[in-house]
KEVOMI-706129 format. One record per residue: residue in three letters; y, x, z of N, C-alpha, C in turn; residue number from 1; chain. Coordinates in nm, 3 decimals. Example, Ala and Ser with C-alpha at 12.3 -4.5 7.8 and 13.67 -1.06 7.14 Angstrom:
// KEVOMI-706129
{site 'ALA'; {-0.569; 1.319; 0.780}; {-0.450; 1.230; 0.780}; {-0.330; 1.320; 0.780}; 1; 'A'}
{site 'SER'; {-0.225; 1.285; 0.708}; {-0.106; 1.367; 0.714}; {0.003; 1.290; 0.787}; 2; 'A'}
***
This chain:
// KEVOMI-706129
{site 'MET'; {-0.620; -1.312; -0.589}; {-0.484; -1.146; -0.598}; {-0.403; -1.140; -0.704}; 1; 'A'}
{site 'LYS'; {-0.432; -1.202; -0.817}; {-0.374; -1.234; -0.906}; {-0.231; -1.258; -0.903}; 2; 'A'}
{site 'GLU'; {-0.174; -1.302; -0.825}; {-0.016; -1.298; -0.800}; {0.031; -1.168; -0.821}; 3; 'A'}
{site 'PHE'; {-0.092; -1.111; -0.743}; {-0.007; -0.955; -0.721}; {0.047; -0.869; -0.830}; 4; 'A'}
{site 'ALA'; {0.023; -0.917; -0.960}; {0.003; -0.908; -1.092}; {0.182; -0.924; -1.151}; 5; 'A'}
{site 'GLU'; {0.254; -1.036; -1.088}; {0.327; -1.082; -1.141}; {0.494; -1.035; -1.051}; 6; 'A'}
{site 'LEU'; {0.426; -0.987; -0.925}; {0.572; -0.891; -0.850}; {0.590; -0.760; -0.954}; 7; 'A'}
{site 'PRO'; {0.706; -0.735; -0.982}; {0.755; -0.641; -0.970}; {0.686; -0.534; -0.958}; 8; 'A'}
{site 'GLU'; {0.663; -0.357; -1.068}; {0.556; -0.260; -1.002}; {0.688; -0.203; -0.907}; 9; 'A'}
{site 'CYS'; {0.591; -0.114; -0.865}; {0.621; -0.017; -0.734}; {0.557; 0.086; -0.771}; 10; 'A'}
{site 'LEU'; {0.659; 0.214; -0.742}; {0.611; 0.342; -0.803}; {0.561; 0.389; -0.580}; 11; 'A'}
{site 'VAL'; {0.478; 0.487; -0.600}; {0.380; 0.529; -0.528}; {0.384; 0.659; -0.564}; 12; 'A'}
{site 'THR'; {0.366; 0.737; -0.455}; {0.328; 0.840; -0.454}; {0.237; 0.936; -0.352}; 13; 'A'}
{site 'TYR'; {0.253; 1.027; -0.435}; {0.104; 1.161; -0.332}; {0.170; 1.294; -0.325}; 14; 'A'}
{site 'ASP'; {0.222; 1.286; -0.212}; {0.201; 1.461; -0.159}; {0.107; 1.499; -0.070}; 15; 'A'}
{site 'ILE'; {0.027; 1.609; -0.185}; {-0.124; 1.671; -0.077}; {-0.065; 1.796; -0.032}; 16; 'A'}
{site 'ASP'; {-0.074; 1.815; 0.084}; {-0.031; 1.971; 0.059}; {-0.144; 2.080; 0.172}; 17; 'A'}
{site 'ARG'; {-0.201; 2.212; 0.163}; {-0.272; 2.253; 0.250}; {-0.221; 2.220; 0.444}; 18; 'A'}
{site 'ALA'; {-0.342; 2.272; 0.476}; {-0.268; 2.257; 0.657}; {-0.372; 2.328; 0.781}; 19; 'A'}
{site 'GLY'; {-0.381; 2.420; 0.689}; {-0.486; 2.488; 0.744}; {-0.616; 2.534; 0.670}; 20; 'A'}
{site 'GLU'; {-0.730; 2.380; 0.814}; {-0.870; 2.357; 0.695}; {-0.842; 2.243; 0.700}; 21; 'A'}
{site 'THR'; {-0.722; 2.163; 0.717}; {-0.770; 2.035; 0.689}; {-0.627; 2.013; 0.531}; 22; 'A'}
{site 'VAL'; {-0.557; 1.863; 0.549}; {-0.461; 1.787; 0.446}; {-0.366; 1.781; 0.502}; 23; 'A'}
{site 'ARG'; {-0.230; 1.770; 0.464}; {-0.114; 1.660; 0.483}; {-0.124; 1.621; 0.388}; 24; 'A'}
{site 'LEU'; {-0.179; 1.470; 0.397}; {-0.176; 1.352; 0.328}; {-0.023; 1.311; 0.307}; 25; 'A'}
{site 'THR'; {0.064; 1.283; 0.217}; {0.205; 1.226; 0.265}; {0.288; 1.090; 0.115}; 26; 'A'}
{site 'MET'; {0.247; 0.980; 0.141}; {0.250; 0.869; 0.084}; {0.426; 0.838; 0.115}; 27; 'A'}
{site 'THR'; {0.492; 0.831; -0.012}; {0.621; 0.689; -0.044}; {0.546; 0.566; -0.117}; 28; 'A'}
{site 'GLU'; {0.628; 0.460; -0.117}; {0.665; 0.387; -0.179}; {0.806; 0.325; -0.171}; 29; 'A'}
{site 'SER'; {0.828; 0.261; -0.302}; {0.955; 0.288; -0.328}; {0.978; 0.141; -0.439}; 30; 'A'}
{site 'HIS'; {1.014; 0.053; -0.400}; {0.995; -0.105; -0.469}; {1.219; -0.065; -0.532}; 31; 'A'}
{site 'SER'; {1.161; -0.153; -0.660}; {1.327; -0.174; -0.671}; {1.388; -0.359; -0.647}; 32; 'A'}
{site 'TRP'; {1.328; -0.397; -0.520}; {1.357; -0.527; -0.485}; {1.379; -0.532; -0.385}; 33; 'A'}
{site 'ASP'; {1.429; -0.615; -0.286}; {1.495; -0.631; -0.136}; {1.298; -0.661; -0.136}; 34; 'A'}
{site 'VAL'; {1.220; -0.651; -0.029}; {1.073; -0.614; -0.045}; {1.058; -0.718; 0.094}; 35; 'A'}
{site 'PRO'; {0.995; -0.893; 0.138}; {1.016; -0.912; 0.263}; {0.949; -0.828; 0.326}; 36; 'A'}
{site 'ASP'; {0.974; -0.835; 0.436}; {0.888; -0.792; 0.562}; {0.706; -0.831; 0.616}; 37; 'A'}
{site 'ALA'; {0.716; -0.987; 0.586}; {0.592; -0.934; 0.596}; {0.483; -0.897; 0.440}; 38; 'A'}
{site 'ILE'; {0.542; -0.930; 0.372}; {0.426; -0.816; 0.277}; {0.491; -0.632; 0.239}; 39; 'A'}
{site 'LEU'; {0.592; -0.598; 0.360}; {0.537; -0.489; 0.384}; {0.459; -0.432; 0.512}; 40; 'A'}
{site 'ALA'; {0.498; -0.568; 0.599}; {0.382; -0.545; 0.670}; {0.234; -0.566; 0.656}; 41; 'A'}
{site 'GLY'; {0.198; -0.600; 0.510}; {0.042; -0.610; 0.488}; {0.034; -0.414; 0.452}; 42; 'A'}
{site 'GLY'; {0.117; -0.398; 0.357}; {0.103; -0.243; 0.316}; {0.085; -0.176; 0.467}; 43; 'A'}
{site 'ARG'; {0.209; -0.179; 0.602}; {0.188; -0.104; 0.685}; {0.025; -0.088; 0.750}; 44; 'A'}
{site 'SER'; {-0.063; -0.231; 0.731}; {-0.172; -0.227; 0.813}; {-0.295; -0.174; 0.687}; 45; 'A'}
{site 'GLY'; {-0.252; -0.217; 0.588}; {-0.376; -0.142; 0.485}; {-0.389; 0.023; 0.450}; 46; 'A'}
{site 'TRP'; {-0.231; 0.014; 0.446}; {-0.205; 0.140; 0.370}; {-0.303; 0.318; 0.461}; 47; 'A'}
{site 'PRO'; {-0.292; 0.267; 0.596}; {-0.367; 0.410; 0.673}; {-0.445; 0.415; 0.637}; 48; 'A'}
{site 'ALA'; {-0.545; 0.289; 0.607}; {-0.699; 0.239; 0.643}; {-0.751; 0.403; 0.486}; 49; 'A'}
{site 'ILE'; {-0.657; 0.321; 0.376}; {-0.685; 0.441; 0.213}; {-0.632; 0.485; 0.274}; 50; 'A'}
{site 'LEU'; {-0.530; 0.591; 0.293}; {-0.493; 0.691; 0.392}; {-0.586; 0.755; 0.397}; 51; 'A'}
{site 'SER'; {-0.627; 0.740; 0.530}; {-0.747; 0.807; 0.563}; {-0.847; 0.835; 0.471}; 52; 'A'}
{site 'SER'; {-0.902; 0.726; 0.469}; {-1.033; 0.786; 0.338}; {-0.944; 0.841; 0.199}; 53; 'A'}
{site 'LEU'; {-0.915; 0.914; 0.176}; {-0.833; 0.978; 0.044}; {-0.874; 1.069; 0.156}; 54; 'A'}
{site 'LYS'; {-0.810; 1.127; 0.257}; {-0.792; 1.255; 0.304}; {-0.878; 1.253; 0.350}; 55; 'A'}
{site 'SER'; {-1.008; 1.140; 0.377}; {-1.164; 1.245; 0.420}; {-1.222; 1.266; 0.301}; 56; 'A'}
{site 'VAL'; {-1.177; 1.222; 0.136}; {-1.255; 1.286; 0.044}; {-1.177; 1.420; 0.064}; 57; 'A'}
{site 'LEU'; {-1.011; 1.413; 0.023}; {-1.030; 1.600; 0.037}; {-1.043; 1.703; 0.086}; 58; 'A'}
{site 'GLU'; {-1.108; 1.604; 0.246}; {-1.123; 1.769; 0.343}; {-1.303; 1.744; 0.352}; 59; 'A'}
{site 'THR'; {-1.335; 1.651; 0.322}; {-1.488; 1.693; 0.308}; {-1.541; 1.602; 0.196}; 60; 'A'}
{site 'GLY'; {-1.467; 1.540; 0.063}; {-1.565; 1.506; -0.014}; {-1.709; 1.430; 0.004}; 61; 'A'}
{site 'LYS'; {-1.642; 1.267; 0.056}; {-1.717; 1.165; 0.181}; {-1.567; 1.085; 0.208}; 62; 'A'}
{site 'ALA'; {-1.559; 0.911; 0.072}; {-1.507; 0.850; 0.123}; {-1.496; 0.785; 0.286}; 63; 'A'}
{site 'LEU'; {-1.396; 0.724; 0.309}; {-1.459; 0.636; 0.543}; {-1.494; 0.508; 0.442}; 64; 'A'}
{site 'SER'; {-1.591; 0.458; 0.518}; {-1.619; 0.305; 0.423}; {-1.514; 0.252; 0.503}; 65; 'A'}
{site 'VAL'; {-1.440; 0.149; 0.441}; {-1.335; 0.091; 0.510}; {-1.373; -0.089; 0.494}; 66; 'A'}
{site 'LYS'; {-1.378; -0.160; 0.529}; {-1.378; -0.240; 0.531}; {-1.260; -0.385; 0.526}; 67; 'A'}
{site 'MET'; {-1.142; -0.447; 0.466}; {-1.080; -0.517; 0.491}; {-1.001; -0.535; 0.427}; 68; 'A'}
{site 'GLY'; {-0.922; -0.671; 0.426}; {-0.797; -0.740; 0.328}; {-0.736; -0.744; 0.344}; 69; 'A'}
{site 'PRO'; {-0.640; -0.822; 0.281}; {-0.463; -0.891; 0.310}; {-0.451; -0.984; 0.421}; 70; 'A'}
{site 'PRO'; {-0.429; -0.924; 0.531}; {-0.277; -1.051; 0.648}; {-0.242; -1.170; 0.518}; 71; 'A'}
{site 'PRO'; {-0.356; -1.335; 0.559}; {-0.299; -1.452; 0.521}; {-0.140; -1.442; 0.539}; 72; 'A'}
{site 'GLU'; {-0.081; -1.362; 0.619}; {0.060; -1.400; 0.627}; {0.116; -1.328; 0.456}; 73; 'A'}
{site 'MET'; {0.083; -1.189; 0.505}; {0.100; -1.082; 0.288}; {0.115; -1.214; 0.216}; 74; 'A'}
{site 'MET'; {-0.013; -1.267; 0.186}; {-0.029; -1.369; 0.101}; {-0.002; -1.452; 0.111}; 75; 'A'}
{site 'LYS'; {0.090; -1.493; 0.203}; {0.193; -1.659; 0.162}; {0.261; -1.608; 0.062}; 76; 'A'}
{site 'ALA'; {0.326; -1.423; 0.144}; {0.476; -1.410; 0.110}; {0.470; -1.337; -0.002}; 77; 'A'}
{site 'VAL'; {0.395; -1.287; -0.076}; {0.352; -1.261; -0.240}; {0.362; -1.442; -0.289}; 78; 'A'}
{site 'ALA'; {0.292; -1.474; -0.258}; {0.294; -1.624; -0.340}; {0.420; -1.728; -0.307}; 79; 'A'}
{site 'ARG'; {0.493; -1.661; -0.187}; {0.662; -1.775; -0.219}; {0.749; -1.646; -0.284}; 80; 'A'}
{site 'ALA'; {0.729; -1.510; -0.320}; {0.844; -1.422; -0.405}; {0.809; -1.454; -0.540}; 81; 'A'}
{site 'VAL'; {0.658; -1.433; -0.573}; {0.611; -1.448; -0.681}; {0.655; -1.640; -0.800}; 82; 'A'}
{site 'ALA'; {0.666; -1.803; -0.655}; {0.713; -1.871; -0.702}; {0.860; -1.867; -0.699}; 83; 'A'}
{site 'GLU'; {0.931; -1.765; -0.608}; {1.105; -1.801; -0.591}; {1.154; -1.682; -0.728}; 84; 'A'}
{site 'LYS'; {1.064; -1.554; -0.720}; {1.115; -1.444; -0.799}; {1.269; -1.374; -0.789}; 85; 'A'}
{site 'PRO'; {1.269; -1.353; -0.675}; {1.448; -1.289; -0.558}; {1.463; -1.143; -0.662}; 86; 'A'}
{site 'TRP'; {1.370; -1.087; -0.743}; {1.441; -0.995; -0.787}; {1.487; -1.015; -0.957}; 87; 'A'}
{site 'GLN'; {1.483; -1.106; -0.973}; {1.604; -1.166; -1.104}; {1.690; -1.184; -1.118}; 88; 'A'}
{site 'LYS'; {1.729; -1.259; -0.961}; {1.849; -1.311; -0.866}; {1.988; -1.210; -0.910}; 89; 'A'}
***
């Protein structure tokens, strides 16, 4: 996944608030370019699992076991973006 290193940086922030015995975890992702939907769709499928595991760590001290990889459509879109570099136009 070396192609990811060639993409522009992305700012990801987390807000963690107490909600009774649990926590409310909110993530925001900001980009400096018009990211193709196929790349964003990969994030939409992966972030929930990552954040669920982080939420579990915050609440119980134990992470969830999640096995997954990026969707093929996302990887094709990343390779295309790296080749075309639309953020430089």
